[in-house]
C-alpha positions as a LaTeX table, in Angstrom:
\begin{tabular}{lrrr}
\hline
Residue & $x$ (\AA) & $y$ (\AA) & $z$ (\AA) \\
\hline
Unk1 & 85.66 & 87.70 & 135.29 \\
Unk2 & 82.48 & 89.55 & 133.53 \\
Unk3 & 80.31 & 89.11 & 136.55 \\
Unk4 & 83.21 & 89.26 & 138.96 \\
Unk5 & 84.16 & 92.84 & 137.60 \\
Unk6 & 80.34 & 93.55 & 137.42 \\
Unk7 & 80.26 & 92.78 & 141.50 \\
Unk8 & 83.15 & 95.41 & 141.66 \\
Unk9 & 81.57 & 98.38 & 140.18 \\
Unk10 & 78.08 & 98.12 & 141.76 \\
Unk11 & 79.66 & 97.73 & 145.14 \\
Unk12 & 81.74 & 100.67 & 144.49 \\
Unk13 & 78.45 & 102.73 & 143.22 \\
Unk14 & 76.97 & 101.53 & 146.67 \\
Unk15 & 79.99 & 102.08 & 149.41 \\
Unk16 & 79.41 & 105.99 & 147.07 \\
Unk17 & 75.66 & 106.05 & 147.47 \\
Unk18 & 75.99 & 105.12 & 151.75 \\
Unk19 & 78.85 & 107.87 & 152.06 \\
Unk20 & 76.80 & 110.50 & 150.71 \\
Unk21 & 75.40 & 113.12 & 152.82 \\
Unk22 & 73.72 & 111.93 & 156.22 \\
Unk23 & 74.15 & 108.30 & 157.19 \\
Unk24 & 70.83 & 106.10 & 157.78 \\
Unk25 & 70.20 & 103.18 & 159.61 \\
Unk26 & 70.06 & 101.23 & 156.36 \\
Unk27 & 72.62 & 102.23 & 153.91 \\
Unk28 & 72.68 & 98.52 & 151.90 \\
Unk29 & 69.03 & 98.64 & 151.26 \\
Unk30 & 69.10 & 102.42 & 149.88 \\
Unk31 & 71.82 & 100.94 & 147.52 \\
Unk32 & 70.22 & 98.00 & 146.52 \\
Unk33 & 66.77 & 100.50 & 145.95 \\
Unk34 & 69.27 & 102.51 & 143.69 \\
Unk35 & 70.06 & 99.46 & 141.40 \\
Unk36 & 66.64 & 98.53 & 141.37 \\
Unk37 & 65.70 & 101.47 & 140.37 \\
Unk38 & 68.37 & 101.99 & 137.49 \\
Unk39 & 67.41 & 98.13 & 136.36 \\
Unk40 & 63.50 & 99.32 & 136.77 \\
Unk41 & 64.63 & 102.33 & 134.53 \\
Unk42 & 66.09 & 100.21 & 131.60 \\
Unk43 & 63.12 & 97.38 & 132.13 \\
Unk44 & 60.32 & 100.23 & 131.57 \\
Unk45 & 62.23 & 101.87 & 128.63 \\
Unk46 & 62.23 & 98.69 & 127.07 \\
Unk47 & 58.45 & 97.85 & 126.86 \\
Unk48 & 58.20 & 101.05 & 124.65 \\
Unk49 & 58.98 & 99.31 & 121.57 \\
Unk50 & 55.75 & 96.89 & 122.19 \\
Unk51 & 53.47 & 99.74 & 122.43 \\
Unk52 & 54.60 & 101.41 & 119.36 \\
Unk53 & 54.27 & 98.15 & 117.37 \\
Unk54 & 50.05 & 97.92 & 119.02 \\
Unk55 & 49.64 & 102.05 & 118.35 \\
Unk56 & 46.88 & 102.69 & 116.12 \\
Unk57 & 48.27 & 105.63 & 115.14 \\
Unk58 & 51.06 & 106.18 & 113.00 \\
Unk59 & 54.84 & 105.34 & 114.80 \\
Unk60 & 55.57 & 108.71 & 114.39 \\
Unk61 & 52.53 & 109.61 & 115.50 \\
Unk62 & 53.26 & 107.54 & 118.88 \\
Unk63 & 56.25 & 109.70 & 119.23 \\
Unk64 & 53.99 & 112.66 & 119.24 \\
Unk65 & 51.81 & 111.59 & 121.76 \\
Unk66 & 54.66 & 110.48 & 124.18 \\
Unk67 & 55.89 & 113.68 & 124.39 \\
Unk68 & 52.72 & 115.81 & 124.08 \\
Unk69 & 50.77 & 113.59 & 126.68 \\
Unk70 & 53.83 & 113.27 & 129.38 \\
Unk71 & 54.58 & 117.37 & 129.15 \\
Unk72 & 52.33 & 118.96 & 131.91 \\
Unk73 & 53.29 & 115.59 & 134.36 \\
Unk74 & 57.33 & 116.67 & 133.56 \\
Unk75 & 56.27 & 120.26 & 134.55 \\
Unk76 & 54.58 & 119.61 & 137.48 \\
Unk77 & 57.79 & 117.42 & 138.62 \\
Unk78 & 60.00 & 120.11 & 137.49 \\
Unk79 & 58.37 & 122.70 & 139.52 \\
Unk80 & 58.21 & 120.23 & 142.66 \\
Unk81 & 61.91 & 119.95 & 142.36 \\
Unk82 & 62.39 & 122.94 & 142.12 \\
Unk83 & 64.02 & 123.14 & 138.66 \\
Unk84 & 63.15 & 126.52 & 136.47 \\
Unk85 & 61.01 & 126.49 & 133.62 \\
Unk86 & 61.83 & 130.20 & 132.56 \\
Unk87 & 64.70 & 132.61 & 132.68 \\
Unk88 & 66.55 & 130.81 & 130.58 \\
Unk89 & 69.68 & 131.94 & 128.62 \\
Unk90 & 68.62 & 132.58 & 125.03 \\
Unk91 & 71.81 & 130.66 & 124.02 \\
Unk92 & 71.01 & 127.70 & 126.12 \\
Unk93 & 67.42 & 127.52 & 125.00 \\
Unk94 & 68.72 & 127.49 & 121.16 \\
Unk95 & 70.88 & 124.75 & 121.73 \\
Unk96 & 67.92 & 122.88 & 123.48 \\
Unk97 & 66.08 & 123.43 & 120.61 \\
Unk98 & 68.57 & 122.44 & 118.59 \\
Unk99 & 68.81 & 118.89 & 120.23 \\
Unk100 & 65.02 & 118.41 & 120.81 \\
Unk101 & 64.81 & 118.77 & 116.83 \\
Unk102 & 67.64 & 115.93 & 116.63 \\
Unk103 & 65.51 & 113.77 & 119.47 \\
Unk104 & 62.21 & 114.33 & 117.83 \\
Unk105 & 63.80 & 113.15 & 114.21 \\
Unk106 & 65.85 & 110.32 & 116.30 \\
Unk107 & 62.13 & 109.32 & 117.83 \\
Unk108 & 60.65 & 109.02 & 114.37 \\
Unk109 & 63.43 & 107.25 & 112.63 \\
Unk110 & 63.43 & 104.56 & 115.80 \\
Unk111 & 59.66 & 104.41 & 115.93 \\
Unk112 & 59.70 & 103.73 & 111.79 \\
Unk113 & 62.21 & 101.20 & 112.26 \\
Unk114 & 60.21 & 99.36 & 115.27 \\
Unk115 & 57.87 & 98.43 & 112.91 \\
Unk116 & 60.13 & 97.02 & 110.19 \\
Unk117 & 62.77 & 94.81 & 111.99 \\
Unk118 & 62.80 & 92.78 & 115.48 \\
Unk119 & 62.53 & 94.30 & 118.74 \\
Unk120 & 65.77 & 93.39 & 119.48 \\
Unk121 & 67.75 & 94.57 & 116.76 \\
Unk122 & 66.03 & 98.15 & 117.39 \\
Unk123 & 66.48 & 98.18 & 120.77 \\
Unk124 & 70.48 & 97.43 & 120.16 \\
Unk125 & 71.03 & 99.83 & 117.33 \\
Unk126 & 68.86 & 102.47 & 118.91 \\
Unk127 & 71.18 & 103.03 & 121.43 \\
Unk128 & 74.40 & 103.27 & 119.63 \\
Unk129 & 74.98 & 106.39 & 120.45 \\
Unk130 & 77.64 & 105.69 & 122.77 \\
Unk131 & 79.58 & 103.91 & 120.28 \\
Unk132 & 78.99 & 107.38 & 118.45 \\
Unk133 & 80.26 & 109.54 & 121.29 \\
Unk134 & 83.23 & 107.01 & 121.49 \\
Unk135 & 84.08 & 108.09 & 118.06 \\
Unk136 & 82.91 & 112.08 & 118.93 \\
Unk137 & 85.33 & 111.91 & 121.95 \\
Unk138 & 88.59 & 110.53 & 119.38 \\
Unk139 & 87.85 & 113.35 & 116.77 \\
Unk140 & 87.81 & 115.80 & 120.17 \\
Unk141 & 90.88 & 114.71 & 121.30 \\
Unk142 & 92.54 & 114.31 & 118.03 \\
Unk143 & 93.87 & 110.93 & 118.79 \\
Unk144 & 93.12 & 107.17 & 118.29 \\
Unk145 & 91.69 & 104.47 & 119.79 \\
Unk146 & 93.66 & 102.76 & 122.82 \\
Unk147 & 93.01 & 99.19 & 124.60 \\
Unk148 & 89.49 & 98.54 & 125.38 \\
Unk149 & 88.54 & 101.01 & 122.48 \\
Unk150 & 89.64 & 99.09 & 119.75 \\
Unk151 & 87.54 & 96.54 & 121.25 \\
Unk152 & 84.71 & 98.01 & 121.16 \\
Unk153 & 85.10 & 99.07 & 117.70 \\
Unk154 & 85.85 & 95.63 & 116.39 \\
Unk155 & 82.75 & 94.16 & 118.62 \\
Unk156 & 80.71 & 97.12 & 117.34 \\
Unk157 & 81.76 & 96.51 & 113.46 \\
Unk158 & 81.18 & 92.57 & 114.28 \\
Unk159 & 77.80 & 92.57 & 115.94 \\
Unk160 & 76.00 & 95.25 & 113.63 \\
Unk161 & 77.53 & 93.52 & 110.51 \\
Unk162 & 75.65 & 90.07 & 111.64 \\
Unk163 & 73.28 & 91.42 & 112.93 \\
Unk164 & 71.87 & 93.74 & 109.70 \\
Unk165 & 73.18 & 90.65 & 107.45 \\
Unk166 & 71.18 & 88.22 & 109.19 \\
Unk167 & 68.17 & 90.83 & 108.15 \\
Unk168 & 68.87 & 90.83 & 104.85 \\
Unk169 & 68.24 & 87.14 & 104.93 \\
Unk170 & 64.75 & 87.58 & 106.35 \\
Unk171 & 63.89 & 90.54 & 104.03 \\
Unk172 & 64.96 & 93.92 & 102.57 \\
Unk173 & 61.95 & 95.27 & 104.73 \\
Unk174 & 64.20 & 93.79 & 107.76 \\
Unk175 & 67.28 & 95.44 & 106.84 \\
Unk176 & 65.23 & 99.02 & 106.03 \\
Unk177 & 64.10 & 98.68 & 109.36 \\
Unk178 & 67.88 & 98.28 & 110.93 \\
Unk179 & 69.22 & 101.00 & 108.70 \\
Unk180 & 65.90 & 103.58 & 110.79 \\
Unk181 & 67.13 & 102.10 & 114.10 \\
Unk182 & 70.98 & 102.83 & 113.27 \\
Unk183 & 69.99 & 106.30 & 112.12 \\
Unk184 & 68.18 & 106.83 & 115.44 \\
Unk185 & 71.33 & 106.17 & 116.83 \\
Unk186 & 72.96 & 108.72 & 115.29 \\
Unk187 & 70.67 & 111.35 & 115.93 \\
Unk188 & 70.34 & 110.48 & 119.57 \\
Unk189 & 74.21 & 110.75 & 119.71 \\
Unk190 & 73.20 & 114.46 & 118.20 \\
Unk191 & 71.00 & 115.02 & 121.20 \\
Unk192 & 73.26 & 113.94 & 123.70 \\
Unk193 & 76.18 & 116.13 & 122.50 \\
Unk194 & 74.22 & 119.04 & 122.04 \\
Unk195 & 72.69 & 118.86 & 125.61 \\
Unk196 & 75.47 & 117.67 & 127.50 \\
Unk197 & 75.74 & 121.12 & 129.31 \\
Unk198 & 72.07 & 122.14 & 129.26 \\
Unk199 & 71.22 & 119.79 & 131.47 \\
Unk200 & 73.82 & 120.36 & 134.36 \\
Unk201 & 72.82 & 124.22 & 134.04 \\
Unk202 & 68.77 & 124.00 & 133.82 \\
Unk203 & 67.96 & 120.27 & 135.61 \\
Unk204 & 67.27 & 117.16 & 134.20 \\
Unk205 & 63.68 & 117.70 & 134.29 \\
Unk206 & 63.45 & 121.08 & 133.19 \\
Unk207 & 65.15 & 119.81 & 130.38 \\
Unk208 & 62.92 & 117.34 & 129.33 \\
Unk209 & 60.05 & 119.62 & 129.38 \\
Unk210 & 62.23 & 122.12 & 127.03 \\
Unk211 & 62.47 & 119.16 & 124.71 \\
Unk212 & 58.91 & 118.19 & 124.84 \\
Unk213 & 58.10 & 121.58 & 123.80 \\
Unk214 & 60.30 & 121.60 & 120.85 \\
Unk215 & 59.95 & 118.11 & 119.82 \\
Unk216 & 56.37 & 117.75 & 120.01 \\
Unk217 & 55.51 & 119.81 & 116.98 \\
Unk218 & 58.43 & 118.13 & 115.08 \\
Unk219 & 57.02 & 114.91 & 115.36 \\
Unk220 & 53.69 & 115.81 & 114.68 \\
Unk221 & 54.47 & 117.93 & 111.24 \\
Unk222 & 56.57 & 114.75 & 110.29 \\
Unk223 & 53.49 & 112.63 & 110.83 \\
Unk224 & 51.17 & 114.83 & 108.93 \\
Unk225 & 53.63 & 115.09 & 106.16 \\
Unk226 & 54.12 & 111.25 & 105.86 \\
Unk227 & 50.21 & 110.88 & 105.71 \\
Unk228 & 50.17 & 109.03 & 109.08 \\
Unk229 & 46.92 & 108.33 & 111.31 \\
Unk230 & 47.32 & 110.90 & 114.29 \\
Unk231 & 44.46 & 110.38 & 116.14 \\
Unk232 & 43.96 & 106.91 & 117.59 \\
Unk233 & 40.42 & 107.19 & 117.51 \\
Unk234 & 37.65 & 107.38 & 120.55 \\
Unk235 & 38.00 & 104.21 & 122.56 \\
Unk236 & 40.27 & 103.28 & 125.93 \\
Unk237 & 41.30 & 100.02 & 123.65 \\
Unk238 & 42.93 & 102.87 & 120.95 \\
Unk239 & 44.78 & 105.36 & 123.82 \\
Unk240 & 46.08 & 102.62 & 125.77 \\
Unk241 & 49.20 & 101.79 & 124.30 \\
Unk242 & 49.33 & 105.39 & 123.67 \\
Unk243 & 49.13 & 106.05 & 127.37 \\
Unk244 & 51.20 & 102.86 & 128.54 \\
Unk245 & 54.03 & 104.53 & 126.60 \\
Unk246 & 54.18 & 108.03 & 127.82 \\
Unk247 & 53.75 & 106.76 & 131.42 \\
Unk248 & 56.67 & 103.84 & 130.80 \\
Unk249 & 59.04 & 105.85 & 128.88 \\
Unk250 & 59.06 & 109.87 & 129.41 \\
Unk251 & 57.55 & 109.38 & 133.24 \\
Unk252 & 58.06 & 106.06 & 134.65 \\
Unk253 & 61.36 & 105.13 & 132.72 \\
Unk254 & 63.38 & 108.31 & 132.37 \\
Unk255 & 61.85 & 109.38 & 136.39 \\
Unk256 & 63.86 & 106.39 & 137.98 \\
Unk257 & 66.99 & 107.15 & 135.62 \\
Unk258 & 67.04 & 110.35 & 136.92 \\
Unk259 & 66.88 & 108.97 & 140.26 \\
Unk260 & 69.35 & 106.59 & 139.92 \\
Unk261 & 71.83 & 107.26 & 137.80 \\
Unk262 & 74.08 & 109.73 & 139.17 \\
Unk263 & 74.81 & 107.03 & 141.42 \\
Unk264 & 76.80 & 104.84 & 139.70 \\
Unk265 & 79.56 & 104.82 & 137.15 \\
Unk266 & 79.32 & 104.41 & 132.99 \\
Unk267 & 80.24 & 101.04 & 133.01 \\
Unk268 & 77.25 & 100.06 & 135.65 \\
Unk269 & 75.41 & 101.90 & 133.88 \\
Unk270 & 76.51 & 100.04 & 130.68 \\
Unk271 & 75.38 & 97.19 & 132.27 \\
Unk272 & 72.57 & 98.05 & 132.75 \\
Unk273 & 71.56 & 99.25 & 129.68 \\
Unk274 & 71.32 & 95.35 & 128.12 \\
Unk275 & 68.32 & 94.31 & 130.26 \\
Unk276 & 66.94 & 96.61 & 127.24 \\
Unk277 & 67.88 & 94.44 & 124.31 \\
Unk278 & 67.35 & 91.44 & 126.22 \\
Unk279 & 63.77 & 92.15 & 127.68 \\
Unk280 & 63.53 & 93.49 & 123.70 \\
Unk281 & 63.98 & 90.48 & 122.74 \\
Unk282 & 62.18 & 88.29 & 125.09 \\
Unk283 & 58.91 & 89.62 & 124.32 \\
Unk284 & 59.53 & 89.82 & 120.64 \\
Unk285 & 60.07 & 86.17 & 120.93 \\
Unk286 & 56.92 & 85.61 & 123.38 \\
Unk287 & 53.95 & 88.14 & 121.88 \\
Unk288 & 55.19 & 89.00 & 118.16 \\
Unk289 & 56.90 & 85.19 & 117.67 \\
Unk290 & 60.62 & 87.06 & 116.53 \\
Unk291 & 62.75 & 83.55 & 116.43 \\
Unk292 & 66.36 & 84.19 & 117.31 \\
Unk293 & 69.12 & 82.03 & 115.90 \\
Unk294 & 72.45 & 80.84 & 117.67 \\
Unk295 & 74.40 & 83.47 & 115.13 \\
Unk296 & 71.52 & 86.46 & 116.15 \\
Unk297 & 72.35 & 85.78 & 119.60 \\
Unk298 & 76.27 & 85.95 & 119.13 \\
Unk299 & 75.72 & 89.68 & 117.32 \\
Unk300 & 73.45 & 91.03 & 119.97 \\
Unk301 & 76.11 & 89.90 & 122.36 \\
Unk302 & 79.00 & 91.36 & 120.32 \\
Unk303 & 77.13 & 94.74 & 119.85 \\
Unk304 & 75.60 & 94.54 & 123.10 \\
Unk305 & 79.58 & 94.63 & 124.82 \\
Unk306 & 80.53 & 97.18 & 122.62 \\
Unk307 & 77.59 & 99.33 & 124.07 \\
Unk308 & 79.01 & 98.52 & 127.58 \\
Unk309 & 82.91 & 99.30 & 126.21 \\
Unk310 & 81.72 & 102.07 & 124.61 \\
Unk311 & 79.83 & 103.59 & 128.37 \\
Unk312 & 82.93 & 102.36 & 130.49 \\
Unk313 & 85.37 & 104.92 & 128.33 \\
Unk314 & 83.13 & 107.66 & 129.36 \\
Unk315 & 84.17 & 109.67 & 132.48 \\
Unk316 & 80.66 & 110.60 & 133.28 \\
Unk317 & 76.98 & 110.35 & 131.77 \\
Unk318 & 75.60 & 113.44 & 130.46 \\
Unk319 & 72.22 & 112.03 & 129.81 \\
Unk320 & 69.89 & 108.97 & 130.18 \\
Unk321 & 70.57 & 105.77 & 127.88 \\
Unk322 & 67.87 & 105.72 & 125.17 \\
Unk323 & 64.62 & 107.09 & 126.70 \\
\hline
\end{tabular}
């Protein structure tokens, strides 16, 4: 039933993509290219924590370089896409600044957590914004959860409890890492809510430019206060993880998602989101020797299922999953 439902949603998304605009000779190919872009974007984002682990700068400093190095490239893409970078209303710019600060603190908290817990846990908890938005929807609607929403909440609580309990068994430091990543998920939800309307008014690429402009100084300030090394060194080896981080996360990952996400319903996006913790857990095991027990896998499945259910209740996706 799970894969059958996934197939129906993908089929509907592909049919919708085929019906948009002038007909082409290869509509099926376009549909599969969109699906490949959606999955490819999530896989590229999933590789970001690997670069954070390998960076010779501090984890928060890595977040600064990620935004700062990507800024000129994003500006060029925004201009090429015809999206304006100036003349933005003050109220919109103020909201973008607020959301950017939340995003910068989200990155700082997440990157610290990445170094303290397992990569699969970090990716799952870091994407908890979808579940937070589900609760936010209840508050706005002044209503109680219904049907699948209760199931999403139950899966989220059970999965988070299992994963955090297992982390506590490993070490206190690992549990603290989970809490940092969960805090990042909460901050990412603030980012999503704050910038929900800005993306529609100024465009996704322009928004990413302004997020980098406002967010970079915040990350640099936090890194300096924390006493982290900011400059990684003068060798190619020292800069390689940081270059990989901004290319994979800010350019390729975000670029593919901006291109593909508007063609799919929220549930398909939520299912594609599960590739991130799966890929992170896989290389966490293969590269960093992070073992996974059956209990860990059960916790990941429960929390991952909660993310899919939460995503499926959204009417539309205002912004991409965690970048």
